[in-house]
C-alpha positions as CSV (number, residue, x, y, z in Angstrom):
1,M,19.9,10.6,8.5
2,Q,20.1,6.9,9.0
3,R,19.6,7.3,12.7
4,K,16.5,9.4,12.0
5,F,15.3,6.8,9.6
6,I,15.6,3.9,12.1
7,T,14.2,5.7,15.2
8,N,11.2,7.1,13.3
9,L,10.7,3.7,11.5
10,I,10.5,2.0,14.9
11,L,7.7,4.3,16.0
12,L,5.9,4.1,12.7
13,L,6.0,0.3,12.6
14,F,5.0,0.1,16.3
15,L,1.8,2.2,15.8
16,N,0.9,0.5,12.5
17,L,1.5,-3.0,13.8
18,L,-0.6,-2.2,16.8
19,I,-3.6,-0.8,14.8
20,K,-3.7,-1.9,11.2
21,P,-3.5,-5.7,11.6
22,F,-6.5,-5.5,14.0
23,W,-8.4,-3.4,11.4
24,I,-7.7,-5.9,8.6
25,L,-8.1,-9.2,10.5
26,G,-10.4,-8.1,13.3
27,I,-12.7,-5.8,11.4
28,D,-12.4,-6.1,7.6
29,R,-12.2,-9.9,7.7
30,V,-15.1,-10.2,10.1
31,V,-17.2,-7.9,7.8
32,Q,-16.6,-10.3,4.9
33,N,-17.5,-13.3,6.9
34,Q,-20.7,-11.6,8.0
35,V,-21.9,-10.2,4.6
36,G,-20.6,-13.1,2.5
37,A,-18.3,-13.4,-0.5
38,E,-20.7,-11.9,-3.1
39,D,-21.6,-8.7,-1.2
40,Y,-18.0,-8.2,-0.1
41,G,-16.8,-9.0,-3.6
42,L,-19.0,-6.3,-5.1
43,Y,-17.7,-3.8,-2.5
44,F,-14.1,-4.9,-3.2
45,A,-14.4,-4.3,-6.9
46,L,-16.1,-0.9,-6.4
47,F,-13.6,0.1,-3.8
48,N,-10.7,-0.7,-6.2
49,L,-12.3,1.2,-9.0
50,S,-12.7,4.3,-6.8
51,L,-9.1,3.8,-5.7
52,I,-7.7,3.5,-9.2
53,L,-9.4,6.7,-10.4
54,N,-8.4,8.5,-7.2
55,I,-5.4,9.9,-9.0
56,F,-7.7,12.5,-10.5
57,L,-8.2,13.8,-6.9
58,D,-4.5,14.4,-6.6
59,I,-2.8,14.5,-10.0
60,G,0.4,13.7,-8.3
61,I,0.3,16.7,-6.0
62,T,0.9,14.7,-2.8
63,N,4.1,13.1,-4.0
64,F,5.3,16.3,-5.5
65,N,4.5,18.2,-2.4
66,N,6.3,15.7,-0.1
67,R,9.5,16.1,-2.1
68,N,9.1,19.8,-2.6
69,I,8.4,20.7,1.1
70,S,11.2,18.4,2.2
71,Q,13.6,20.5,0.1
72,N,12.0,23.9,0.5
73,Q,10.1,24.1,3.9
74,Q,9.6,27.9,3.5
75,L,7.1,27.3,0.7
76,L,4.5,25.6,3.0
77,S,2.4,28.8,3.6
78,K,2.5,29.8,-0.1
79,H,1.5,26.4,-1.4
80,L,-1.1,25.5,1.3
81,S,-3.7,28.1,0.5
82,G,-3.6,27.4,-3.3
83,I,-3.3,23.6,-3.2
84,I,-6.3,23.2,-0.9
85,L,-8.6,25.0,-3.3
86,L,-7.1,23.0,-6.2
87,K,-7.9,19.8,-4.3
88,F,-11.6,20.7,-4.0
89,T,-11.7,21.6,-7.7
90,L,-10.2,18.2,-8.5
91,A,-12.8,16.5,-6.3
92,V,-15.5,17.7,-8.7
93,L,-13.5,16.4,-11.7
94,Y,-13.0,13.0,-10.0
95,S,-16.7,12.7,-9.2
96,L,-17.7,13.2,-12.8
97,I,-15.0,10.8,-14.1
98,L,-16.0,8.1,-11.6
99,L,-19.7,8.3,-12.5
100,V,-19.0,8.2,-16.3
101,V,-16.7,5.2,-15.9
102,A,-19.3,3.4,-13.6
103,L,-22.0,3.9,-16.2
104,V,-19.8,2.7,-19.1
105,V,-18.9,-0.5,-17.3
106,G,-22.5,-1.2,-16.5
107,Y,-23.0,-0.3,-12.8
108,Q,-26.4,0.9,-11.7
109,G,-28.7,1.3,-8.7
110,R,-27.2,0.1,-5.4
111,E,-23.8,-0.2,-7.1
112,I,-23.8,3.5,-8.1
113,H,-24.9,4.5,-4.6
114,M,-22.1,2.6,-2.9
115,L,-19.6,3.9,-5.5
116,I,-20.6,7.6,-4.7
117,L,-19.9,6.9,-1.0
118,L,-16.6,5.2,-1.7
119,G,-15.7,8.1,-4.0
120,F,-16.3,10.6,-1.2
121,N,-14.1,8.5,1.1
122,Q,-11.4,8.6,-1.5
123,F,-11.6,12.4,-1.5
124,L,-11.2,12.4,2.3
125,L,-8.3,10.0,2.2
126,S,-6.6,12.0,-0.6
127,F,-6.9,15.2,1.5
128,I,-5.4,13.4,4.5
129,L,-2.5,12.2,2.5
130,Y,-1.9,15.7,1.1
131,L,-1.9,17.1,4.7
132,R,0.4,14.3,5.8
133,S,2.8,15.1,3.0
134,N,3.2,18.6,4.5
135,I,3.8,17.0,8.0
136,A,6.4,14.6,6.6
137,G,8.0,17.3,4.5
138,L,8.5,19.4,7.7
139,Q,10.3,16.3,9.1
140,M,7.6,15.9,11.8
141,F,7.7,12.1,11.5
142,R,6.4,11.3,14.9
143,V,3.2,13.3,14.3
144,D,2.9,11.8,10.9
145,S,3.2,8.3,12.4
146,I,0.2,9.0,14.7
147,I,-1.9,10.5,11.9
148,S,-1.1,7.4,9.8
149,V,-3.1,5.2,12.1
150,L,-5.7,7.6,13.5
151,D,-8.3,7.0,10.8
152,R,-8.1,3.2,11.3
153,L,-8.3,3.6,15.1
154,L,-11.5,5.6,14.7
155,M,-13.0,3.1,12.2
156,I,-12.2,0.2,14.6
157,F,-14.1,1.9,17.3
158,I,-17.2,2.6,15.1
159,C,-17.2,-0.8,13.4
160,G,-16.7,-2.5,16.7
161,I,-19.9,-0.9,18.1
162,L,-21.8,-1.8,14.9
163,I,-20.6,-5.5,14.9
164,W,-20.6,-6.3,18.6
165,G,-22.4,-3.5,20.3
166,G,-25.9,-5.0,19.9
167,L,-27.4,-1.7,18.6
168,T,-29.6,-3.4,16.1
169,D,-31.1,-6.9,15.4
170,Q,-30.4,-6.5,11.6
171,P,-27.5,-8.4,10.1
172,F,-24.5,-6.3,9.3
173,Q,-24.7,-4.6,5.9
174,I,-21.7,-3.7,3.7
175,E,-23.0,-0.1,3.5
176,W,-22.5,0.3,7.2
177,F,-18.8,-0.6,6.7
178,V,-18.6,2.3,4.1
179,Y,-20.3,4.8,6.5
180,A,-17.9,3.9,9.3
181,Q,-14.9,4.6,7.0
182,T,-16.5,8.0,6.1
183,A,-16.7,9.0,9.8
184,G,-13.1,7.9,10.5
185,Y,-11.7,9.8,7.5
186,M,-13.6,13.0,8.3
187,L,-12.4,13.3,11.9
188,T,-8.8,12.5,10.9
189,A,-8.8,15.0,8.1
190,L,-10.0,17.8,10.5
191,I,-7.2,16.9,13.0
192,A,-4.5,16.8,10.3
193,F,-5.7,20.1,8.8
194,F,-5.4,22.0,12.1
195,I,-1.9,20.5,12.7
196,V,-0.7,21.8,9.3
197,L,-2.5,25.1,9.8
198,S,-0.6,25.7,13.0
199,K,2.7,25.5,11.1
200,A,1.7,27.7,8.2
201,Q,0.5,31.3,7.6
202,F,-2.8,30.2,6.0
203,L,-4.8,33.4,5.4
204,K,-7.4,32.6,2.8
205,L,-8.2,30.4,-0.2
206,N,-6.3,31.7,-3.2
207,W,-7.7,31.1,-6.7
208,N,-4.6,31.4,-8.8
209,P,-4.8,29.7,-12.2
210,K,-1.1,30.4,-13.0
211,F,0.0,28.8,-9.7
212,F,-2.3,25.8,-10.5
213,R,-0.8,25.4,-13.9
214,V,2.7,25.4,-12.5
215,I,1.8,22.8,-9.8
216,L,0.0,20.6,-12.3
217,K,2.8,20.7,-14.8
218,Q,5.3,19.7,-12.2
219,S,3.1,17.0,-10.6
220,L,1.7,15.5,-13.8
221,P,4.5,12.9,-14.1
222,F,3.6,11.7,-10.5
223,A,-0.1,11.5,-11.5
224,I,0.6,9.4,-14.5
225,L,2.9,7.1,-12.5
226,V,0.3,6.6,-9.7
227,L,-2.5,5.9,-12.3
228,L,-0.5,3.3,-14.2
229,M,0.6,1.6,-10.9
230,S,-3.0,1.6,-9.7
231,F,-4.1,-0.3,-12.8
232,Y,-1.7,-3.1,-12.5
233,N,-2.1,-3.4,-8.7
234,R,-5.9,-3.0,-8.4
235,F,-7.7,-3.5,-11.6
236,D,-7.7,-7.3,-11.5
237,S,-10.6,-7.4,-9.0
238,V,-12.7,-5.1,-11.3
239,M,-11.9,-7.3,-14.3
240,L,-12.9,-10.4,-12.3
241,E,-16.2,-8.9,-11.2
242,R,-17.1,-7.6,-14.7
243,M,-15.7,-10.4,-17.0
244,L,-17.1,-13.5,-15.2
245,G,-20.8,-12.5,-15.3
246,E,-22.9,-14.1,-12.4
247,K,-19.7,-15.6,-11.0
248,G,-17.9,-12.3,-11.0
249,A,-18.8,-11.0,-7.6
250,K,-18.1,-14.3,-5.9
251,Q,-14.7,-14.7,-7.6
252,S,-13.8,-11.1,-6.6
253,G,-14.8,-12.0,-3.1
254,I,-12.6,-15.1,-3.1
255,Y,-9.7,-13.1,-4.5
256,A,-10.3,-10.5,-1.8
257,Q,-9.6,-13.1,1.0
258,P,-5.9,-13.7,0.3
259,F,-5.4,-10.2,-1.2
260,R,-6.4,-8.8,2.2
261,L,-3.3,-10.3,3.8
262,L,-1.1,-9.2,1.0
263,D,-2.5,-5.7,1.4
264,A,-1.9,-5.9,5.2
265,A,1.8,-6.8,4.6
266,N,2.0,-4.2,1.9
267,Q,0.8,-1.4,4.2
268,I,3.6,-2.2,6.6
269,A,6.2,-2.2,3.8
270,Y,4.8,1.0,2.4
271,L,5.7,2.8,5.6
272,F,9.4,2.5,4.6
273,S,8.7,4.5,1.4
274,V,6.8,7.2,3.5
275,L,10.0,7.8,5.5
276,L,12.5,7.2,2.6
277,L,11.0,9.6,0.1
278,P,11.6,12.9,2.1
279,M,14.9,11.5,3.4
280,F,16.2,10.5,-0.1
281,S,15.0,13.9,-1.5
282,R,16.9,15.9,1.1
283,M,20.0,13.8,0.8
284,L,20.1,14.0,-3.0
285,K,19.7,17.8,-2.8
286,L,22.6,18.0,-0.4
287,K,24.6,15.6,-2.6
288,E,24.9,13.1,0.2
289,P,25.4,9.4,-0.7
290,V,22.2,7.4,-0.6
291,W,23.1,3.9,-1.2
292,Q,24.0,3.0,2.4
293,L,20.5,4.1,3.5
294,A,18.9,2.3,0.5
295,S,20.8,-0.9,1.3
296,L,19.8,-0.8,5.0
297,A,16.2,-0.3,4.1
298,F,16.3,-3.1,1.5
299,K,17.8,-5.6,4.0
300,L,15.3,-4.6,6.7
301,L,12.5,-5.3,4.3
302,I,13.6,-8.3,2.3
303,G,14.4,-10.5,5.3
304,P,10.9,-10.4,6.9
305,A,9.4,-10.5,3.4
306,L,11.0,-13.9,2.6
307,I,9.9,-15.3,5.9
308,A,6.3,-14.1,5.4
309,V,6.1,-15.5,1.8
310,A,7.5,-18.9,2.9
311,A,5.1,-19.1,5.8
312,C,2.1,-18.3,3.6
313,V,3.2,-20.8,0.9
314,F,3.7,-23.7,3.4
315,Y,0.7,-22.9,5.6
316,N,-1.7,-21.5,3.0
317,Y,-4.7,-23.7,3.7
318,E,-4.3,-23.6,7.5
319,I,-4.3,-19.8,7.4
320,M,-7.2,-19.4,5.1
321,S,-9.4,-21.9,6.9
322,L,-8.6,-20.2,10.2
323,L,-9.6,-16.8,9.0
324,Y,-12.6,-17.5,6.7
325,K,-15.8,-19.4,7.0
326,E,-16.2,-20.1,3.2
327,H,-14.0,-20.8,0.2
328,A,-10.8,-21.8,2.1
329,N,-9.9,-24.4,-0.5
330,E,-10.1,-22.0,-3.4
331,S,-8.5,-19.0,-1.7
332,S,-5.6,-21.0,-0.2
333,I,-4.1,-21.8,-3.6
334,I,-4.5,-18.2,-4.7
335,F,-3.0,-17.1,-1.4
336,G,0.2,-19.0,-2.0
337,V,0.7,-17.4,-5.4
338,L,-0.4,-13.9,-4.5
339,M,1.8,-13.6,-1.4
340,G,4.8,-14.1,-3.7
341,C,4.2,-10.6,-4.9
342,F,5.3,-9.3,-1.5
343,I,9.0,-9.9,-2.4
344,P,9.1,-7.6,-5.5
345,I,6.7,-5.1,-3.8
346,C,9.1,-4.6,-0.9
347,S,12.1,-4.2,-3.2
348,T,10.3,-1.6,-5.3
349,Y,9.5,0.4,-2.2
350,V,13.2,1.1,-2.0
351,F,14.2,1.3,-5.7
352,G,11.1,3.1,-6.8
353,T,11.2,5.6,-4.0
354,L,14.9,6.3,-4.7
355,L,14.1,7.0,-8.4
356,T,11.1,9.1,-7.4
357,A,13.2,11.2,-5.1
358,N,15.8,11.6,-7.8
359,G,13.2,12.8,-10.3
360,N,13.4,9.9,-12.7
361,L,9.6,10.0,-13.4
362,R,9.9,9.5,-17.1
363,Q,11.7,6.1,-16.6
364,L,9.3,5.1,-13.9
365,N,6.3,5.9,-16.1
366,W,7.6,3.8,-18.9
367,I,8.1,0.9,-16.5
368,A,4.6,1.3,-15.1
369,A,3.1,1.5,-18.6
370,I,4.8,-1.7,-19.6
371,S,3.7,-3.4,-16.4
372,M,0.1,-2.2,-16.8
373,S,0.0,-3.4,-20.4
374,V,1.4,-6.9,-19.5
375,N,-1.1,-7.1,-16.6
376,I,-4.2,-6.3,-18.6
377,I,-3.3,-8.5,-21.5
378,L,-2.5,-11.5,-19.4
379,N,-5.6,-11.0,-17.3
380,L,-7.8,-11.0,-20.4
381,I,-6.2,-14.3,-21.3
382,L,-6.1,-16.1,-18.0
383,I,-9.2,-14.8,-16.1
384,P,-11.7,-16.6,-18.3
385,H,-9.9,-19.9,-17.8
386,Y,-8.5,-19.7,-14.3
387,Q,-10.7,-17.0,-12.7
388,A,-9.2,-15.7,-9.4
389,L,-6.2,-17.9,-9.6
390,G,-5.4,-16.5,-13.1
391,A,-5.5,-13.0,-11.7
392,A,-3.1,-14.0,-8.9
393,I,-0.6,-15.5,-11.4
394,V,-0.8,-12.4,-13.5
395,S,-0.1,-10.2,-10.5
396,L,2.9,-12.2,-9.5
397,T,4.3,-12.0,-13.1
398,T,3.7,-8.3,-13.3
399,Q,5.4,-7.4,-10.0
400,F,8.6,-9.3,-10.9
401,I,8.8,-7.7,-14.3
402,N,8.3,-4.3,-12.7
403,L,11.1,-5.0,-10.2
404,A,13.6,-6.1,-12.8
405,M,13.1,-3.0,-14.8
406,Q,13.4,-0.7,-11.8
407,A,16.6,-2.4,-10.6
408,F,18.1,-1.9,-14.1
409,I,17.3,1.8,-14.1
410,V,18.7,2.2,-10.5
411,Y,22.0,0.6,-11.8
412,Q,22.0,2.9,-14.8
413,V,21.3,6.2,-13.0
414,F,23.4,5.7,-9.8
415,K,26.0,3.3,-11.2
416,I,25.7,1.1,-8.2
417,K,24.9,-2.6,-7.9
418,P,24.6,-4.9,-4.9
419,S,27.8,-6.5,-3.7
420,S,28.5,-10.2,-4.4
421,N,28.5,-10.7,-0.6
422,L,24.9,-9.4,-0.4
423,I,23.8,-11.6,-3.3
424,L,25.3,-14.7,-1.7
425,T,23.8,-13.8,1.7
426,L,20.3,-13.3,0.2
427,T,20.5,-16.6,-1.8
428,A,21.7,-18.5,1.2
429,Y,19.0,-16.9,3.4
430,A,16.2,-17.6,0.8
431,L,17.2,-21.3,0.5
432,G,17.5,-21.6,4.3
433,V,14.0,-20.2,4.9
434,A,12.6,-22.5,2.3
435,V,14.2,-25.5,4.0
436,I,13.0,-24.3,7.4
437,G,9.5,-23.8,6.1
438,Y,9.3,-27.3,4.6
439,G,10.9,-28.9,7.6
440,S,8.5,-27.2,10.0
441,T,5.5,-28.9,8.2
442,L,7.0,-32.3,9.1
443,L,7.1,-31.6,12.8
444,P,4.6,-33.6,14.9
445,F,3.0,-30.6,16.5
446,H,-0.2,-28.5,15.9
447,W,0.3,-26.4,12.8
448,L,0.3,-23.2,14.8
449,I,3.3,-24.4,16.8
450,N,5.0,-25.5,13.6
451,F,4.2,-22.1,12.1
452,A,5.7,-20.3,15.2
453,I,8.8,-22.4,15.1
454,M,9.3,-21.5,11.4
455,I,8.9,-17.8,12.0
456,V,11.3,-17.8,15.0
457,S,13.8,-19.9,13.1
458,G,13.6,-17.6,10.1
459,I,14.3,-14.5,12.2
460,A,17.2,-16.3,13.9
461,L,18.6,-17.2,10.5
462,A,18.4,-13.5,9.4
463,F,20.7,-12.5,12.2
464,A,22.9,-15.6,11.8
465,T,23.6,-14.8,8.1
466,K,24.0,-11.1,9.1
467,L,21.3,-10.1,6.7
468,I,20.2,-8.0,9.6
469,S,22.9,-6.8,11.9
470,V,22.0,-5.7,15.5
471,K,25.4,-4.0,15.9
472,A,25.0,-2.0,12.7
473,I,21.5,-0.8,13.7
474,Y,22.6,0.1,17.2
475,R,25.6,2.0,15.8
476,I,23.4,4.0,13.6
477,I,21.0,4.8,16.4
478,R,23.7,5.5,19.0
479,Y,26.3,7.4,17.1
480,E,25.2,8.6,13.6
């Protein structure tokens, strides 16, 4: 299983590193530079609102289905015909909830129009993720890897034509960005649907209320977990835009600049959980030990995470001023704080996924509820005084609290804890990276050269401290 994890992870990372960074830095960033902080800030808040409520499109079905199909592949045909109809029913429910919430918080006119489009995009994305859960559950990881980047690849093509194709003399509008996403999601959903259909005996849509109740009952804990996590991960931009009046959209846009890079890093780390969930689920069903795989995944994540965070702390202004035309001073400070979240996020992609696969949803929901409460309360206190920086500080605090609670539950459930050797290695590595990062800023070269020296030195240190072992990875790929 470790060999399958490594080989499929390499393909998944290769495709996503090839496509998604260009989408985020070459398209999404360019769009913000063209439309300005206020227009993009409004889009960013509306997008996050549609994303938070998107759990009503799924009610935890995708996570439940991933785990269930991994353990019971013969159920694909039975579940597919019923769940697809359920997904369309939930789309109606989601649309109503989204409109009600939008009216309650005071959105109107153009904001409502954009939110409807973003809501439709969320439905398409949710449908793609459900279809991908079937593909991953069938252990078709290579196909899933390709589908995972197909929507972004299509969007890059469409947005590239709109931005650089010279089709119109009008300045780029944020609505065009939303339309391009719609087209990319629609084409990807169709392709993924026909792939799943080829593996199942899908005869007709089946309206079966009893089946729906069984699925919803089993998936409800997943739904609650995703909703709570969405609030403490995404609601800060909505609070910024709504709480700060006329300055709200601008502050949301400034916050979006560093958040974009955290989100880019997060998407790469998330790929580990995509592979780990079906693997953990199957191993736990077969009563195979999971800690060796969990430890491997943790070390592969935490080493690059520490390098990335140190690089973003020591070169925060240089990176922001390179990427953005406006607000580099304000966003660079936020960037240094916000990127610190990447360390606990990477860790929870291992611990949280392991607990999810083991069915510890009740504990995870309590953890997420506490994290959400802390996040909202602290945001209400800090945002009026510190604006976007306050939201970043709250996010960092929330993520570390969440990690501490998850690690404690993993210890309680599996009766395992990291070895003293791993703790010493991580401590030495973290200190070493910090020293390398600070030392690189003192070098007499251009900052990009100093930055590159730091990254290369940090990677070399990971191998020198044996945090990442080439021999161990090779042994897994070659023999296990």
